[in-house]
C-alpha positions in Angstrom: -95.3 30.9 5.3 -97.1 29.0 2.6 -94.9 25.9 3.3 -95.8 26.2 7.0 -99.5 26.2 6.5 -99.3 23.4 3.9 -97.3 21.3 6.4 -100.0 22.0 9.1 -102.7 21.0 6.7 -101.0 17.7 5.9 -100.3 16.9 9.6 -103.9 17.4 10.4 -105.0 14.6 8.1 -103.5 11.9 10.3 -105.3 12.9 13.5 -108.7 11.5 14.4 -110.8 10.5 17.4 -109.7 6.9 17.0 -106.0 7.7 17.5 -106.7 10.3 20.2 -108.9 8.4 22.6 -109.0 5.7 25.4 -111.6 3.2 26.7 -113.0 3.0 30.2 -115.6 0.5 31.0 -116.4 0.0 27.3 -116.9 3.7 26.9 -114.6 5.6 24.6 -113.4 9.0 25.6 -111.2 11.5 23.8 -107.6 11.9 24.9 -105.4 14.3 22.9 -102.0 12.8 22.2 -98.8 14.9 22.6 -98.4 15.0 18.9 -101.9 16.2 18.4 -101.4 19.0 21.0 -98.2 20.0 19.3 -100.1 20.3 16.1 -102.7 22.6 17.8 -99.9 24.7 19.3 -98.3 25.0 15.8 -101.6 26.3 14.4 -101.9 28.9 17.3 -98.3 30.0 16.8 -98.8 30.5 13.1 -101.9 32.6 13.7 -100.1 34.8 16.3 -97.2 35.4 13.8 -99.3 36.2 10.8 -102.9 37.4 11.6 -104.5 40.2 13.5 -106.9 39.5 16.3 -109.9 40.6 14.2 -109.0 38.4 11.3 -111.2 35.4 10.3 -108.8 32.6 11.1 -108.1 34.0 14.6 -111.8 34.6 15.4 -112.5 31.0 14.3 -109.6 29.6 16.4 -111.0 31.5 19.5 -114.1 29.3 19.3 -112.0 26.3 20.0 -112.7 24.6 23.4 -109.4 22.9 24.2 -111.0 21.1 27.2 -113.1 19.0 25.0 -110.1 17.5 23.3 -109.7 15.1 26.3 -112.2 13.3 28.4 -115.3 13.9 26.1 -117.2 11.9 23.7 -116.4 11.5 20.0 -118.9 14.2 18.9 -117.3 16.8 21.1 -113.8 15.9 19.9 -114.7 16.0 16.3 -116.5 19.3 16.7 -113.2 20.8 17.9 -111.3 19.0 15.2 -113.6 20.6 12.6 -112.7 24.0 14.0 -109.0 23.3 13.8 -109.2 22.0 10.2 -111.4 25.1 9.3 -108.7 27.4 10.7 -106.0 25.7 8.6 -108.1 25.9 5.5 -109.0 29.5 6.0 -105.2 30.3 6.3 -104.7 28.7 2.9 -107.2 31.1 1.3 -106.8 34.2 3.5 -103.6 36.1 3.2 -101.8 37.1 6.4 -103.0 40.4 7.8 -100.4 41.1 10.5 -97.7 43.5 9.6 -94.1 42.6 10.4 -93.2 44.4 13.7 -89.9 45.4 12.1 -91.8 47.4 9.6 -93.2 49.5 12.4 -89.9 50.1 14.0 -88.6 53.5 12.9 -85.1 52.8 13.9 -84.9 49.6 11.9 -86.6 51.2 8.9 -84.0 54.0 9.1 -81.1 51.6 9.2 -82.5 49.7 6.2 -82.9 52.9 4.2 -80.0 53.4 1.8 -80.6 57.1 1.7 -79.8 57.1 5.4 -76.3 55.7 4.8 -75.6 58.0 1.9 -76.6 61.0 4.0 -74.6 59.8 6.9 -71.4 59.4 4.8 -71.9 63.0 3.5 -72.5 64.4 7.0 -69.6 62.6 8.5 -67.3 63.8 5.7 -68.6 67.3 6.1 -68.2 67.2 9.9 -64.6 66.0 9.5 -63.8 68.8 7.0 -65.5 71.4 9.3 -63.7 70.1 12.3 -60.4 70.2 10.5 -61.1 73.8 9.4 -61.9 74.9 13.0 -58.9 73.0 14.3 -56.6 74.8 11.9 -58.3 78.1 12.7 -57.8 77.5 16.4 -54.1 76.6 15.9 -53.6 79.8 13.9 -55.2 81.8 16.6 -53.0 80.2 19.3 -50.0 80.8 17.1 -50.9 84.5 16.7 -51.4 84.9 20.5 -48.0 83.2 21.2 -46.3 85.5 18.7 -47.9 88.6 20.3 -46.9 87.4 23.8 -43.4 86.9 22.5 -43.2 90.4 21.2 -44.6 91.8 24.4 -42.0 89.9 26.4 -39.3 91.1 24.1 -40.5 94.7 24.5 -40.5 94.3 28.3 -36.9 93.1 28.2 -36.0 96.2 26.1 -37.7 98.5 28.6 -35.9 96.8 31.4 -32.5 97.2 29.7 -33.3 100.9 29.0 -34.3 101.4 32.6 -31.1 99.8 33.9 -29.0 101.9 31.6 -30.7 105.1 32.9 -30.3 104.0 36.5 -26.6 103.3 35.9 -26.2 106.7 34.2 -27.8 108.4 37.2 -25.7 106.4 39.6 -22.5 107.4 37.9 -23.6 111.1 38.0 -24.5 110.9 41.6 -21.2 109.2 42.5 -19.3 111.8 40.6 -21.1 114.6 42.5 -20.5 112.9 45.9 -16.8 112.4 45.0 -16.3 116.1 44.4 -18.1 117.5 47.4 -16.0 120.1 49.4 -15.9 118.1 52.6 -13.0 120.2 54.0 -15.1 123.4 53.8 -18.0 122.0 55.8 -18.1 123.4 59.3 -19.2 120.2 61.1 -18.0 118.8 64.4 -16.6 115.3 64.4 -19.8 113.5 65.3 -21.9 115.3 62.7 -19.2 114.9 60.1 -19.2 111.2 60.6 -23.0 111.0 60.3 -22.9 112.9 57.1 -20.0 110.8 55.8 -21.8 107.5 56.7 -25.0 108.7 55.0 -23.2 109.7 51.9 -21.2 106.5 51.7 -24.4 104.4 52.2 -26.1 106.3 49.4 -23.1 105.9 47.2 -23.1 102.2 47.9 -26.8 101.9 47.1 -26.3 103.8 43.8 -23.3 101.7 42.9 -25.4 98.5 43.2 -27.6 99.7 40.4 -24.7 99.6 38.0 
């Protein structure tokens, strides 16, 4: 910043009414050159970047009447020139008052803070460890549930086998009873005997299928 204001100060030394004017009908009027206007813009930019609106250099610059830099007499031009030179001189003696906008940005300040990065590393490491712990715990829980389901399924198979054995045992007993019934002692006519015989055979067949 110091180099910038020194450069603006040196540039201002080469500007005058004589090299920023023109003559009409033997009358000399001011006419700001492109280089001179660029110098004025450089001063204004420097003020915007480094000084608050209520600072001395900015207040002095606001008194500048840029219209009088072209089309006016020498006295009007030199009055504006004095203001510009005064602004540059004040910047050399008054330190910048405008804070860097980045300093007001909480996000940038946080990123710049080394404590933030140290804390982030610790938190990330802790989160990874905690996530690994919960992941293992969840895996163990699922494994336990699968083991319990397997045991329940095995128990159901055992119950089914036991039930089938009981049914087969009962079927064998029922068939044995049906096989030793005294059919010849039953006083049934032919039609009734056939009905009873068919019913018994069907029941025997059904019981046999359970074997």
